[in-house]
C-alpha positions in Angstrom: 129.5 122.1 71.3 132.2 121.9 74.0 129.7 123.3 76.4 127.3 120.4 75.9 130.0 117.8 76.4 131.3 119.4 79.6 127.8 120.0 81.0 127.2 117.3 83.7 123.4 117.8 83.5 123.4 117.2 79.7 125.6 114.1 80.1 123.3 112.8 82.8 120.2 113.4 80.7 121.9 111.6 77.7 122.9 108.7 79.9 119.4 108.3 81.4 117.8 108.6 77.9 120.1 105.8 76.6 119.3 103.6 79.6 115.6 104.1 79.0 115.9 103.2 75.4 117.9 100.1 76.2 115.4 99.1 78.9 112.4 99.7 76.7 113.9 97.5 73.9 114.7 94.7 76.3 111.2 94.9 77.9 109.6 94.8 74.4 111.6 91.8 73.4 110.8 90.0 76.7 107.1 90.8 76.5 106.8 89.7 72.9 107.9 86.1 73.8 105.2 83.5 74.4 107.0 82.4 77.6 106.5 85.8 79.1 102.8 85.7 78.4 102.6 82.2 80.0 104.4 83.4 83.1 102.1 86.4 83.4 99.0 84.2 82.9 100.2 81.7 85.6 101.0 84.6 88.0 97.5 86.1 87.4 96.0 82.7 88.0 97.9 82.2 91.2 97.0 85.7 92.4 93.3 85.1 91.7 93.4 81.7 93.5 95.1 83.3 96.5 92.6 86.1 96.6 89.7 83.6 96.4 91.2 81.6 99.3 91.8 84.7 101.3 88.1 85.7 100.8 86.9 82.2 101.9 89.2 82.4 104.9 87.9 85.8 105.9 84.3 84.6 105.5 85.1 81.7 107.9 86.8 84.0 110.3 83.8 86.4 110.3 81.4 83.5 110.9 83.5 82.3 113.8 83.6 85.8 115.3 79.9 86.2 114.7 80.4 89.2 112.4 78.6 89.9 109.1 80.5 89.7 105.8 80.6 92.4 103.2 77.8 90.7 101.2 75.6 90.4 104.3 76.1 94.1 105.1 75.3 95.1 101.5 72.2 92.9 101.5 71.1 94.5 104.8 71.7 98.0 103.4 69.6 97.2 100.4 66.8 95.8 102.5 66.9 98.9 104.7 66.7 101.2 101.7 63.7 99.3 100.4 62.0 99.6 103.8 62.8 103.3 104.0 61.3 103.9 100.5 58.1 102.0 101.5 57.8 104.1 104.6 58.2 107.2 102.5 55.4 106.1 100.2 53.2 105.4 103.3 53.9 108.8 104.6 53.0 110.5 101.4 49.7 108.4 101.2 48.9 109.3 104.8 49.6 113.0 104.1 47.3 112.9 101.1 44.6 111.3 103.2 45.0 113.8 106.0 44.9 116.7 103.5 41.7 115.4 101.9 40.0 114.9 105.3 41.1 118.3 106.6 43.6 117.2 109.2 46.5 119.6 109.4 49.0 117.5 111.3 52.2 116.7 109.5 53.6 113.2 109.7 57.1 114.4 109.4 57.0 116.0 112.9 57.3 113.7 115.8 54.9 114.6 118.6 56.6 114.6 121.9 55.1 114.6 125.4 55.4 117.8 127.4 58.6 118.1 129.4 57.5 118.4 133.0 60.9 117.7 134.7 63.3 120.5 135.0 67.1 120.0 134.8 68.9 120.2 138.1 70.2 123.6 139.2 73.8 124.4 139.6 73.7 123.4 143.3 72.4 120.0 142.3 68.8 120.4 143.5 65.7 119.9 141.3 63.3 122.8 141.2 
């Protein structure tokens, strides 16, 4: 028993535990009062209003700078995804038509013109 009383770590743990219990009881009493909930509601309302105003201010700033907003970029991404899916459907239909007509060319490959120019040599002259 004397070891526990003289042990500084045990004393520290007991002190911290007592402080936690006291703080928890104080916080529980404060949070159970109607005034606390009113204050929290007001603070939440103020924060929501400030966030809305900041969003509107950012929107005006982006319009002034001729930059798209987040909603505009999202709408653009959705439109692009729709266009890509339509192109995919068109490719599959064209592939089916090509297969049924006997054409063996794949539409996934991009046909490129032959490369007739040569890169310059190490001395800088073209061959």
